[in-house]
MIDRENTOR-230878 format. One record per residue: residue in one letter; x, y, z of N, C-alpha, C, O in turn. Coordinates in steps of 0.05 Angstrom, whole numbers, padded with zeros to 5 digits, always signed. Example, Ala and Ser with C-alpha at 12.3 -4.5 7.8 and 13.67 -1.06 7.14 Angstrom:
<recs>
A+00264-00114+00156+00246-00090+00156+00264-00066+00156+00285-00066+00169S+00257-00045+00142+00273-00021+00143+00258+00001+00157+00268+00023+00161
</recs>
This chain:
<recs>
M+00933+01458+02753+00929+01463+02724+00956+01450+02722+00974+01452+02739N+00956+01440+02704+00987+01413+02693+01005+01435+02688+01002+01455+02675P+01034+01424+02708+01053+01442+02718+01069+01444+02683+01087+01459+02678N+01056+01425+02664+01076+01436+02641+01066+01459+02625+01077+01479+02616M+01029+01448+02626+01013+01481+02618+01024+01499+02623+01037+01513+02607Q+01020+01503+02657+01031+01530+02673+01050+01539+02656+01051+01563+02649A+01069+01520+02648+01098+01533+02639+01101+01534+02612+01124+01539+02604F+01082+01529+02590+01076+01526+02570+01068+01558+02566+01081+01574+02553W+01039+01564+02584+01035+01601+02587+01049+01612+02598+01056+01633+02586E+01057+01610+02614+01083+01630+02624+01099+01634+02601+01098+01658+02595F+01116+01620+02582+01123+01625+02560+01108+01638+02537+01119+01656+02525V+01085+01632+02531+01075+01645+02520+01066+01676+02519+01069+01694+02503N+01054+01673+02546+01057+01707+02556+01067+01734+02557+01058+01755+02566K+01095+01725+02542+01117+01734+02554+01116+01759+02530+01109+01751+02507K+01122+01785+02532+01116+01805+02507+01138+01803+02491+01140+01826+02484P+01152+01793+02482+01172+01785+02463+01165+01765+02447+01172+01765+02424V+01149+01743+02458+01127+01730+02451+01104+01727+02438+01093+01711+02423R+01098+01751+02449+01063+01751+02435+01077+01772+02415+01063+01769+02396L+01097+01791+02407+01095+01803+02393+01100+01785+02361+01089+01786+02339I+01125+01768+02374+01129+01751+02343+01094+01741+02333+01079+01742+02313L+01094+01733+02357+01067+01714+02343+01050+01734+02323+01042+01729+02301A+01048+01759+02340+01037+01781+02321+01041+01784+02302+01023+01791+02287L+01068+01779+02291+01081+01781+02263+01084+01762+02243+01089+01764+02219I+01075+01732+02267+01067+01708+02240+01033+01723+02238+01023+01711+02218C+01025+01731+02242+01006+01721+02245+00993+01764+02226+00970+01772+02220L+01014+01773+02224+01015+01796+02201+01024+01784+02178+01032+01801+02162A+01025+01765+02171+01047+01754+02145+01015+01736+02136+01006+01734+02113F+01003+01725+02157+00981+01712+02147+00952+01729+02142+00931+01719+02134L+00957+01754+02147+00935+01779+02146+00944+01793+02107+00931+01799+02087T+00969+01790+02115+00974+01792+02084+00968+01783+02066+00965+01793+02044Q+00966+01760+02073+00961+01732+02047+00932+01743+02042+00927+01750+02019G+00910+01745+02064+00882+01747+02065+00880+01777+02047+00863+01777+02029I+00895+01799+02051+00893+01823+02030+00899+01814+02006+00890+01825+01986Y+00914+01795+02006+00920+01792+01976+00906+01777+01960+00904+01781+01936R+00896+01757+01972+00873+01739+01963+00849+01751+01960+00830+01738+01950V+00843+01784+01968+00814+01799+01967+00818+01809+01942+00802+01810+01924Q+00847+01819+01941+00860+01840+01917+00853+01816+01892+00830+01819+01882V+00865+01798+01883+00869+01786+01871+00841+01764+01857+00840+01749+01837A+00816+01773+01886+00802+01754+01882+00787+01743+01853+00787+01764+01841E+00777+01729+01838+00764+01730+01810+00728+01718+01822+00707+01729+01817T+00732+01689+01840+00703+01694+01844+00702+01694+01871+00720+01688+01886D+00662+01708+01882+00662+01709+01900+00670+01692+01931+00673+01704+01953T+00673+01665+01926+00683+01650+01939+00709+01660+01954+00713+01662+01978Q+00732+01666+01926+00758+01676+01938+00754+01706+01965+00762+01712+01987L+00732+01716+01940+00728+01745+01960+00727+01736+01992+00741+01744+02010F+00701+01711+01993+00696+01713+02018+00711+01703+02035+00709+01709+02059R+00731+01681+02023+00748+01677+02045+00773+01691+02048+00791+01683+02063G+00776+01721+02030+00809+01726+02041+00790+01755+02049+00794+01773+02033G+00777+01760+02063+00757+01779+02083+00748+01764+02114+00743+01772+02137G+00749+01730+02097+00760+01716+02133+00781+01721+02140+00785+01732+02161E+00801+01714+02123+00824+01705+02130+00829+01738+02142+00836+01740+02165I+00826+01758+02131+00834+01785+02139+00814+01799+02177+00822+01815+02194L+00794+01784+02175+00777+01781+02206+00796+01753+02225+00803+01755+02249L+00800+01735+02212+00814+01712+02236+00844+01719+02243+00851+01714+02266W+00862+01731+02226+00887+01735+02232+00890+01776+02241+00902+01787+02260G+00884+01782+02231+00881+01813+02245+00870+01810+02266+00880+01825+02282G+00854+01796+02276+00836+01796+02310+00855+01786+02326+00864+01796+02347W+00866+01755+02310+00890+01749+02323+00912+01760+02335+00920+01759+02358M+00928+01778+02302+00950+01789+02310+00935+01821+02333+00951+01828+02351L+00913+01836+02332+00916+01843+02349+00911+01839+02370+00925+01852+02385A+00897+01827+02378+00899+01809+02407+00924+01796+02422+00926+01790+02445N+00939+01795+02405+00974+01792+02411+00977+01810+02412+00972+01814+02436I+00981+01825+02405+01001+01848+02414+00977+01877+02436+00984+01900+02431L+00961+01875+02449+00937+01880+02456+00950+01858+02492+00950+01868+02514R+00957+01835+02486+00970+01820+02504+01002+01822+02513+01013+01816+02534A+01007+01830+02496+01036+01841+02495+01037+01857+02521+01051+01852+02541Y+01019+01880+02518+01025+01894+02531+01008+01902+02556+01005+01925+02565G+00993+01873+02566+00979+01868+02594+00945+01880+02591+00931+01881+02612K+00932+01889+02563+00902+01889+02552+00893+01866+02541+00906+01847+02535V+00870+01868+02539+00848+01851+02526+00829+01868+02531+00823+01887+02546A+00817+01845+02501+00798+01869+02480+00779+01843+02487+00790+01822+02479R+00754+01840+02500+00737+01817+02505+00722+01811+02470+00713+01790+02459K+00725+01836+02463+00695+01829+02442+00704+01826+02414+00693+01823+02392L+00734+01827+02424+00749+01825+02398+00737+01792+02384+00730+01787+02361N+00739+01775+02407+00738+01738+02396+00717+01738+02380+00721+01726+02358I+00693+01747+02383+00663+01757+02364+00686+01756+02341+00694+01734+02334A+00697+01783+02327+00710+01782+02297+00731+01760+02298+00735+01761+02274I+00744+01745+02304+00760+01725+02300+00743+01697+02294+00753+01681+02278N+00717+01691+02308+00707+01673+02317+00695+01677+02278+00699+01662+02259V+00680+01705+02280+00664+01708+02252+00690+01698+02224+00683+01682+02207G+00712+01707+02224+00736+01699+02211+00736+01674+02208+00731+01665+02185L+00739+01659+02226+00740+01629+02231+00717+01618+02211+00719+01603+02192V+00698+01629+02221+00672+01615+02207+00676+01621+02170+00672+01604+02153M+00681+01645+02164+00681+01646+02133+00708+01638+02127+00714+01639+02103V+00723+01632+02140+00747+01614+02123+00736+01587+02116+00735+01581+02092L+00726+01566+02140+00713+01543+02134+00687+01547+02118+00681+01528+02104I+00669+01566+02117+00659+01559+02102+00659+01555+02073+00642+01543+02060S+00689+01573+02060+00686+01583+02048+00695+01555+02025+00691+01553+02001M+00707+01540+02041+00727+01515+02041+00699+01489+02023+00705+01469+02010F+00674+01498+02029+00654+01476+02024+00640+01503+02009+00618+01509+02020M+00644+01513+01995+00632+01534+01973+00643+01528+01946+00665+01517+01947K+00635+01532+01925+00634+01526+01899+00638+01550+01886+00638+01550+01861
</recs>
């Protein structure tokens, strides 16, 4: 592995960094919850649901990794959320 990438991952895998990343994800998760609450169209509701899955999954993944655990099936929710957000960009 490239020494620069190794140093990057050593930094990212520190507990305080993972918890800060989880807090950032929480802010975006809050945006998704707000989008669902004020949705006027199905597209906005769909995108809000995708944001909840995407950012909620990443938040949970960061919290688990901060404590040395991994939830492998969580990637499914993250990927579904990402696809929902991308699809909502092309919906009218």
